[in-house]
C-alpha positions in Angstrom: 122.5 93.2 122.8 122.6 90.4 121.5 126.3 90.0 122.4 126.0 90.7 125.9 123.3 87.9 126.4 125.2 85.8 124.3 129.1 86.8 125.5 129.6 84.3 128.4 128.9 81.5 125.7 131.2 83.1 122.9 133.6 84.0 125.2 133.3 79.9 126.8 133.4 78.6 123.1 136.0 81.2 121.9 138.7 79.0 125.0 137.7 75.9 124.1 138.3 76.5 120.2 141.4 78.7 120.8 143.9 75.8 120.5 142.1 74.3 117.5 143.4 76.1 114.5 147.2 76.5 114.0 149.1 79.0 111.0 151.3 76.6 110.5 150.5 73.2 112.1 152.9 70.9 113.1 153.3 67.7 115.7 154.2 69.8 118.7 151.3 72.1 118.3 149.1 69.3 118.5 150.7 68.1 121.6 150.2 71.5 123.3 146.6 71.6 122.6 146.3 69.6 125.6 147.9 72.4 128.0 145.2 75.3 129.3 147.8 77.7 130.5 151.4 79.4 129.1 154.3 77.6 129.4 158.0 78.1 128.5 156.8 77.2 124.8 154.2 79.9 124.3 157.0 82.0 124.7 159.3 80.8 122.0 159.0 81.5 118.5 156.6 84.5 118.9 155.8 88.1 118.1 154.7 90.2 121.3 153.2 93.2 122.4 156.0 95.4 124.8 154.5 97.0 127.8 154.1 100.6 127.2 152.9 103.4 129.4 149.9 104.7 127.8 149.9 103.0 124.5 149.6 99.7 126.0 145.7 100.4 126.3 143.7 97.5 126.7 141.7 98.3 123.1 145.4 98.8 121.8 145.7 94.8 123.0 142.9 93.9 121.6 143.6 95.0 118.2 147.3 93.7 118.5 145.6 90.0 118.9 143.7 90.6 116.6 146.0 91.0 113.7 148.3 88.5 114.8 150.4 89.3 118.0 151.5 85.8 120.1 151.1 87.4 123.5 150.6 91.1 125.3 152.4 92.6 127.3 150.6 95.0 130.0 151.3 98.4 131.2 153.5 98.6 134.0 151.5 98.8 137.2 152.8 99.4 140.5 152.5 97.0 143.4 151.2 99.3 146.0 148.4 101.3 143.5 146.9 97.3 142.9 146.7 96.8 146.7 144.2 99.0 147.0 142.2 98.5 143.6 138.8 97.7 143.6 138.0 94.9 140.3 134.8 95.8 139.3 133.3 93.8 136.1 130.8 95.8 133.8 127.9 93.2 132.9 127.5 94.6 129.2 130.8 95.1 127.9 132.6 92.7 129.9 135.4 95.2 130.7 137.5 94.1 134.0 138.3 97.4 135.7 140.9 97.6 138.7 139.7 100.8 139.9 141.7 103.3 142.5 139.8 106.5 144.1 139.2 108.2 141.4 139.5 106.5 137.9 140.2 102.9 136.4 143.8 101.9 137.0 143.8 98.8 134.7 142.0 97.1 132.6 141.4 93.9 131.2 138.5 91.8 128.9 138.1 88.5 129.2 139.0 87.9 125.7 142.6 89.0 126.0 143.4 86.4 129.3 144.9 83.7 127.9 146.8 85.8 126.2 147.9 88.6 128.7 151.1 88.9 130.5 150.6 92.0 133.4 154.0 93.7 134.0 155.0 94.9 137.6 156.8 97.3 138.6 158.0 96.4 142.5 161.0 96.6 144.5 159.6 94.3 147.6 159.6 90.8 147.7 156.2 91.0 149.6 154.8 93.9 147.7 155.0 92.4 144.1 153.4 88.6 145.7 150.3 90.8 147.2 150.0 92.6 144.2 150.1 89.6 142.3 147.5 87.7 144.1 144.9 90.3 143.4 145.1 90.0 139.8 146.2 86.8 139.2 142.3 85.2 138.4 142.8 87.4 134.9 145.9 87.0 133.4 148.0 84.1 132.3 151.6 85.4 133.7 153.3 88.0 135.8 156.4 90.0 133.9 158.9 92.1 136.9 159.8 95.4 135.3 163.4 95.3 135.8 164.2 98.0 132.7 162.0 100.9 132.8 164.7 104.3 133.0 161.6 106.4 133.9 161.7 108.6 137.5 158.2 107.3 138.0 159.0 103.6 137.9 163.4 104.6 139.6 162.2 106.3 142.1 161.4 104.0 145.0 163.6 101.5 143.3 162.1 99.8 140.7 162.5 99.4 137.1 166.0 100.2 135.4 167.0 100.8 139.6 166.5 97.0 139.9 169.8 95.9 137.4 172.2 97.4 140.3 170.6 95.6 143.0 170.5 92.0 142.0 170.0 90.8 144.9 166.5 92.4 145.2 166.0 91.9 141.6 166.3 88.0 142.2 165.0 88.0 145.8 161.4 89.1 143.8 161.5 86.4 141.0 161.7 83.6 143.5 159.5 84.9 146.0 156.7 85.3 142.8 157.5 81.9 141.4 156.9 80.7 145.2 153.5 82.2 144.9 151.9 81.9 141.9 150.1 78.9 141.1 152.1 76.4 138.2 149.5 77.9 135.2 150.6 81.2 136.3 154.0 82.2 134.4 156.8 85.0 136.0 159.3 85.7 133.4 161.6 89.2 133.6 162.7 92.2 131.3 165.5 94.2 131.5 168.2 96.1 130.1 171.7 95.6 128.9 174.0 96.7 131.7 177.2 99.0 129.6 179.5 96.0 130.5 178.6 92.9 128.4 180.6 90.7 130.9 178.6 92.3 133.8 175.1 91.7 131.9 175.8 88.2 131.3 176.3 87.6 135.5 173.0 89.0 135.7 171.4 87.3 133.0 172.7 83.8 134.7 171.2 84.6 138.5 168.1 85.8 136.9 167.7 82.8 134.8 168.2 80.4 137.8 165.2 82.1 139.7 162.9 79.7 137.8 161.5 82.4 135.4 159.9 80.9 132.4 161.3 83.7 129.6 163.5 86.8 129.9 162.8 89.4 127.6 165.9 92.1 126.9 165.6 95.3 125.9 169.1 95.9 123.9 169.6 99.3 125.1 171.6 100.4 128.2 169.7 102.3 131.0 171.2 106.0 130.1 170.2 105.2 126.2 166.8 106.4 124.6 164.5 105.6 121.9 166.7 107.8 119.6 169.6 105.8 119.8 169.9 102.7 117.7 169.6 99.6 120.1 172.5 97.9 120.0 171.0 94.1 119.2 174.0 92.8 117.9 175.1 92.1 121.5 171.8 89.8 122.4 173.5 86.9 120.4 176.1 85.9 123.1 173.5 86.4 125.7 171.0 83.8 124.0 173.9 81.6 123.3 174.7 81.9 127.0 171.6 81.1 128.3 171.1 78.4 125.8 174.1 76.5 127.1 172.5 76.9 131.0 170.2 73.9 129.4 167.0 75.2 131.4 164.7 76.1 128.0 164.4 79.5 128.8 163.5 81.4 126.2 164.7 85.2 125.2 162.8 87.6 123.6 164.3 90.6 122.1 162.7 94.1 122.6 164.5 97.2 120.1 164.5 98.4 117.2 161.7 96.4 115.4 159.0 97.7 113.1 156.8 94.6 112.6 156.4 90.6 111.4 158.7 90.9 108.6 161.5 92.9 110.4 161.2 90.2 113.4 162.4 88.3 110.8 165.8 90.0 110.6 165.8 90.7 113.9 166.1 86.9 114.6 168.7 86.3 112.4 170.9 88.5 113.8 170.2 88.1 117.3 169.2 84.3 117.5 166.5 85.2 120.0 163.9 83.0 120.8 161.2 85.7 120.2 160.8 89.4 119.3 158.9 92.4 121.2 157.7 95.4 119.6 157.1 98.6 121.5 157.1 101.8 118.9 156.3 99.9 115.7 152.7 98.7 117.3 152.2 102.0 119.2 152.3 103.0 115.4 150.5 100.6 113.9 149.0 97.7 116.2 148.4 95.2 112.9 151.9 95.3 112.3 152.0 91.7 113.8 150.8 90.7 110.7 152.5 89.7 107.5 149.9 92.1 106.2 149.5 95.2 108.6 146.7 97.7 107.8 147.3 100.8 105.5 145.4 104.0 105.0 145.0 103.8 108.9 143.1 106.9 109.0 140.9 104.7 107.6 141.0 101.3 108.0 142.0 101.2 111.9 141.3 104.8 113.6 137.4 104.8 113.3 137.0 100.9 114.8 139.4 102.1 117.8 137.0 105.0 118.3 133.9 102.7 118.4 135.7 100.2 120.7 137.1 103.0 122.9 133.8 104.5 123.0 132.0 101.3 123.5 134.4 99.9 127.2 134.1 103.6 128.6 137.4 103.9 127.7 138.8 107.3 128.7 139.2 110.3 126.0 142.1 111.8 126.9 143.9 108.1 126.3 141.8 107.2 123.6 142.8 110.6 122.1 146.7 109.7 122.6 147.0 106.5 121.5 145.0 107.2 118.2 147.4 110.2 117.8 150.1 107.6 117.1 148.8 105.7 114.6 150.8 106.4 111.0 151.6 103.2 108.4 151.8 103.8 104.0 149.0 106.1 102.5 147.3 104.1 99.8 144.0 105.6 99.0 144.0 108.3 102.0 146.2 111.4 100.8 148.3 113.5 102.9 145.5 116.3 103.0 143.0 113.9 104.1 144.9 112.3 106.8 146.3 116.5 108.5 142.8 117.1 108.3 141.5 114.3 110.4 144.2 114.3 112.6 144.3 118.3 113.0 139.9 117.6 114.0 141.5 115.0 116.5 143.6 117.2 118.0 140.7 119.9 118.9 138.2 117.0 119.5 136.9 116.8 123.2 135.3 113.7 123.0 134.0 110.7 121.4 131.2 113.4 120.0 133.2 115.3 117.7 134.9 112.4 116.3 131.1 110.8 115.8 131.9 111.7 111.8 134.8 109.6 111.5 133.8 106.4 113.5 130.9 106.0 111.6 127.6 103.8 111.9 129.1 100.7 113.6 129.1 100.1 117.0 131.9 99.0 119.7 129.9 95.8 120.1 130.7 95.1 116.9 134.0 95.2 116.9 134.4 93.2 119.9 132.7 90.3 118.0 134.7 90.5 114.7 138.1 90.9 117.8 136.8 87.5 119.4 135.7 85.7 115.9 139.2 86.8 114.6 141.4 85.4 117.5 138.8 82.1 117.4 139.8 81.8 113.6 143.5 82.4 113.9 144.1 81.3 118.1 147.0 84.0 119.0 148.7 81.0 121.3 149.6 79.0 117.8 150.4 81.7 115.9 154.5 81.0 115.5 157.3 82.3 113.3 159.6 79.2 113.2 162.8 79.0 112.2 162.3 77.5 108.6 161.1 81.2 107.5 163.5 83.4 108.3 166.7 81.6 108.2 166.8 81.8 104.8 169.8 84.3 104.1 172.8 83.5 106.4 174.7 86.4 104.7 172.4 88.8 107.4 173.9 87.2 110.6 177.2 89.1 111.9 180.7 87.6 111.9 181.4 89.5 114.8 179.0 91.2 117.7 179.6 94.6 119.5 180.2 93.7 122.7 180.3 97.8 124.7 177.6 100.4 124.3 178.5 102.9 121.7 180.6 105.4 123.4 178.5 108.6 122.8 175.5 106.9 124.2 176.3 105.0 127.3 176.0 108.1 129.7 173.9 110.9 128.4 173.0 112.1 131.7 175.5 112.6 135.0 174.9 109.2 137.3 172.7 110.4 140.2 170.6 108.1 143.0 168.1 107.8 139.9 171.0 106.1 137.6 173.0 104.6 140.4 176.7 102.9 139.0 177.3 99.2 139.6 178.1 98.6 143.0 182.0 97.0 143.8 180.3 93.3 145.2 178.1 93.2 141.9 179.5 89.5 141.2 179.2 88.5 144.8 176.4 85.2 145.2 173.6 85.6 146.2 169.9 85.1 146.2 169.3 81.9 144.3 172.1 79.5 144.4 172.9 78.1 140.6 171.0 74.5 140.8 173.5 72.6 138.5 177.1 74.1 136.8 175.8 77.0 134.4 178.7 78.9 132.1 180.7 81.0 134.2 180.6 84.8 132.0 184.5 85.7 131.6 185.2 82.1 131.8 184.6 79.6 129.0 182.4 81.9 127.4 184.2 84.9 125.1 183.0 88.1 125.4 183.3 88.7 121.4 180.5 86.5 120.0 181.0 84.9 116.7 178.5 83.8 114.7 177.4 80.0 113.6 
């Protein structure tokens, strides 16, 4: 195969040219072309794919990059699982697999490396560092999951359980930053705490660990997807972090559906960037100003082709494709229903061969590489001038507590611990310089400028 034979050269050229073009050229972008790794600036004015179990699969990440995502987060990987994984490279497709005993635990591809953030689940600084070192050659950054509320993550003190153990949370971040080379960024993703004051205390400590960016999922641990994200609470957090003077980006996550909707979210929250989960799960092209319509024809076939070429697990491919939906223009409701019924009955790629068509996955990979080369993801920016045009959309007062009917939909248990009495005691790491003090000079009710 010509693509397989020329892949190394193609990818080398891709990396060389990936910063040579920009949607919105500016002096800052020209300056950043000299940097071959992520910096704090890469987390600003971007639109990112959120880490999602199952839905954040390799094909989804690549289609997201093709259609405009600035950076992509992989699904959470538990530290212990990665320690025993065996790294293997497919000589034909270029896919890199970290394999467990019976299956691939994590897969990636060199095309996404400059834009890939590996999300780590850990409750142990030493294990976190060991796991990060296993994958560091194939990623651009490490993100510590401090917000997943699912039992598989929290049962061992990982994910959202870290929110009530700030000493451990911060010690993991400090250890990662100390162990990782400078070109590997370290970031964290948290959820809101029920109290705004406690949230600010936690944020202050996390920012002082040396991270490059902080993502805030604007729901509390016990809130679910059906509960509206309280994005209004984020503006005060953004202002608080800005006053700390460390140049840290605050990334909003929660209830953003795509590129245009990201403008609304940034106007309301003041966030540096926006991260999209469910919107991208439904349509990985939502990062584009013009996302694909008629996904049954424009996205599903290509997704099948690429997944089959990669040797992707059929059950996971089927799950991801089943989530796709979007505006229908030429596809009728009856046609969409029939396709989805066929997918529900399908046992493998062969059953969807008539939908996938004649093109090959090799061709899909080439098109993705060309799109990334033509429109480098890291140079794709949503500058403030693109959305700060309607000040009326910025609220004058921000809610600082979680709605009463969503704060505790399930009784707190050992898997959903309450805040400890000594939450605000000094701990790792000490502040390097005077920083804002929650409850002191920062008001607990934010007012827009």
